[in-house]
C-alpha positions in Angstrom: 191.2 -25.8 16.7 194.0 -23.3 17.4 192.2 -20.6 15.5 189.0 -21.2 17.6 190.9 -20.7 20.8 192.5 -17.5 19.5 189.1 -16.2 18.4 187.5 -17.0 21.8 190.4 -15.3 23.6 190.0 -12.2 21.5 186.3 -11.9 22.1 186.9 -12.3 25.9 189.5 -9.6 25.9 187.3 -7.2 23.9 184.4 -7.9 26.4 186.6 -7.2 29.4 187.9 -4.0 27.9 184.5 -2.6 27.0 183.2 -3.1 30.5 186.2 -1.3 32.0 185.8 1.6 29.6 182.1 1.9 30.4 182.7 2.0 34.1 185.7 4.4 34.1 183.9 7.7 34.2 182.8 9.3 37.5 179.0 9.1 38.1 177.4 12.5 38.8 174.7 11.1 40.9 177.3 9.8 43.3 178.7 13.3 44.1 177.4 16.6 45.1 177.0 19.5 42.7 180.0 21.2 44.1 182.1 18.1 43.7 181.0 17.7 40.1 181.7 21.3 39.3 185.1 21.1 41.1 186.1 18.0 39.1 185.3 19.8 35.8 187.1 22.9 36.9 190.2 20.9 37.8 190.3 19.0 34.5 188.9 21.6 32.0 187.1 18.8 30.0 186.0 15.5 31.3 183.6 12.6 30.4 181.1 12.0 33.2 178.4 9.3 33.6 175.0 10.8 34.4 173.4 7.4 34.8 174.2 3.7 34.5 174.3 3.8 30.6 174.5 7.5 29.9 177.6 9.7 29.6 178.7 13.0 28.0 181.8 15.1 27.6 181.6 18.4 29.6 183.8 21.4 29.3 184.6 24.4 31.5 184.9 26.8 28.6 184.8 27.0 24.8 188.6 26.7 24.7 188.0 22.9 25.1 185.7 22.7 22.1 186.7 22.1 18.5 186.7 24.6 15.6 183.2 25.8 14.8 182.0 24.8 18.3 181.1 26.8 21.4 180.3 25.8 25.0 176.6 25.8 25.7 175.2 25.5 29.2 174.3 22.1 30.6 172.8 20.7 33.8 173.4 17.2 35.2 171.7 15.2 38.1 173.8 15.1 41.2 173.4 13.6 44.7 172.1 16.9 46.2 170.6 18.8 43.2 168.4 17.4 40.5 169.7 19.9 37.9 173.3 21.0 38.7 174.7 23.7 36.4 178.0 21.9 35.9 179.4 23.9 33.0 179.1 23.4 29.3 178.9 21.0 26.4 180.4 21.7 23.0 177.7 22.5 20.4 178.2 23.4 16.8 178.0 27.1 15.9 175.0 27.8 13.7 175.3 29.9 10.6 171.9 31.4 11.1 169.2 32.1 8.5 170.1 35.0 6.4 167.4 34.8 3.8 
């Protein structure tokens, strides 16, 4: 019986934690394009929600990307502009076709 209580408590805590994580990122559709761009500029790299269940990591430059990655342009929906040019998203560097 004690194990069952412990298991239920663990499941409840995991559920609470995952809801908090999912809601912790700013929502781009709740801010203007200038606000979204300013937020990214202030942090350099940030995870933003672009909808109720969608999110992405955005960067202000390739300096925030990993090895073999570069920043590629990306647009997000905001309160005032449907496709706001927020900055970049890290994308793998292709080797190209040399055949």
